[in-house]
Each structure stands twice: as C-alpha cells, then as structure tokens.
N, C-alpha and C positions, 0 to 999 in steps of 0.2 A: 601584564600587557602593559601597564602604566609604567612599570619600571624601565622597560625597554625605550620608551618614549624619553625618560629623564636621563639614562644613560650618557648620551652625549654631553649634557650638562654638567656630569659629574666627573668627565675626564679631564686631566690636567689641561690648561691652556696652552697655547703652542707660542713660541716666540714669535713676534712681528719680524715678518723677513725684509732684509733691506737691500736694495738693488745698489751694487757699487757703479762706481762710474765706467767701469769695463763691461757691465751688463751681467756680472756674476752675482748670486745670490749670497748673502752672509745672516747670520742670525746669532745673537748672544745665547750661548748655552750654558752659563755660569757666570759668578762674578767677574772674571777675568777672562773667560773662554769665549770664542768667537767661533764659530764653525761656518766654512765655505762649503756649499754645496757643490758635489761634482758636476761637472759639465765635459762633454766630450771635446776632443781636439784642444785641450787648454793645458797650459805649461805650469810648473811650480810657480813661476812669479806673477801669473795671473791669480793665482790664491792669495799669494802675499799681498798683491795691489788690492784686492776685495777685503780683506782683514784690516788693512791698513786705513783703507778709506772707511771702514765701519768704526775702527776706533777713534778716527779724527772727528766724522760728522755725527755719528750717532751717540758714542761716548763724549765727545767733546775734550778728547786727550791733547795736550801739546804735541807737536812734531817731533820732541826727543823723546818722546815714551817709547820705551824697548818694547818689541813684538817678538816672541818665540814660537817655534812649530811645535805644537804639543803632541801630535801625532807621529807614532812611530815610523820610519821609512821601512818598506816600500808601502806605498798607500794601495790598498788592495782596489780590485778592479770596482769601479761604480761607488767607491768612498770619497767622501769628502776630506777637507784636511782641517784640523783643529789648531786654533792658535791661541796664544796665551800670552797675558801681560805679567804672569808671575814666574818668573825665573825657577822657582822650585818644580814647577809643572812642566818645563821643558823638556821634550824627546832628546836623549842622548844623541849626538851625530846627525840630527836632523833639521838644523839651521843653515843659513847660507853662508859663504864665505866671504869676508868683507875686507877690502884693503883700505889702508889708511888708519885714521884713528879711530878710537871707539873699542870696546871691549870686543874680545874674540872668543864670545861665547855662544856663537850661532844666532843672537839675536840682530836685529836691523832697528833703527828707527821709524816709525811709524813713517814719517816725511819722506825717509827712502824709500819704504814700499810705495806709497803713492807716487812719488815725484819721478822716480825711475822706472817702474812697473807698470803704472797705470797706461792703458792705451784704448783707443776705441776699437772694438772688435768688428770687421766686417763680416755679417753671415756668409757662412760657406752653404752653398747650395749645391747637392749631390747631382 
C-alpha cells in the first residue's frame, strides 16, 4: 500500500512545457530535440514556429541556429512533430524548401521559423 503512494515520486519527471508565441506547446525531449505537441487545425509552419520560438527563448540560441525536422513524414493522426538542432538526426526529405542563400538540407534558421511562421492564432469556435 505504501509503495502505491510513492510510485508517482519514482516516475521520471516530464519536461516543462513552453507556450510559443503562436499558442502551441513545445517541450525539450533530448539534448538537441524539441517536440511540438499536436493541435488540430494547425499547419506545418505553425510547428516550425513553435520549435524556433523554443530554441530562441528557452535554449537561448542565436537566430542563425539551424533547425531540422526529425519526425518522418507523413505525421500520424494526433502526433506532434519532433525537431532537432543536430543535422545527423534530421529526417530524410522532411524539411522545408528554402529559396535564396543557405544550405539546401531541409533546415531553416530559427530566426526564419519565428519571423516568417509565427502568427497569432484566433481561436476557432464550432
């Protein structure tokens, strides 16, 4: 009986959730991995925004830090998206196409993720 009371204390602690400027939730799930929690009616760029915002404001990384998608496409129903700062953990063919200068490896700088993709979402009411 006493063990049941102590069980929650022995479970691993969950990462602290962060609310991005677009209202989505992101958590750090590894040394260089950020998971953005699934939300209905959100596009891929909303996930990139939340991951980039996390990297800038929580991790304190500069705007030129590269961000890759680590989750394979397509995303399953109800699944969030995992992003990484480690090029070696990038999912093949799951990044964004980018025009202009910079590497064509599916990554984008976090400043682009935040500056181009973060927008205030007005709640949708059924």
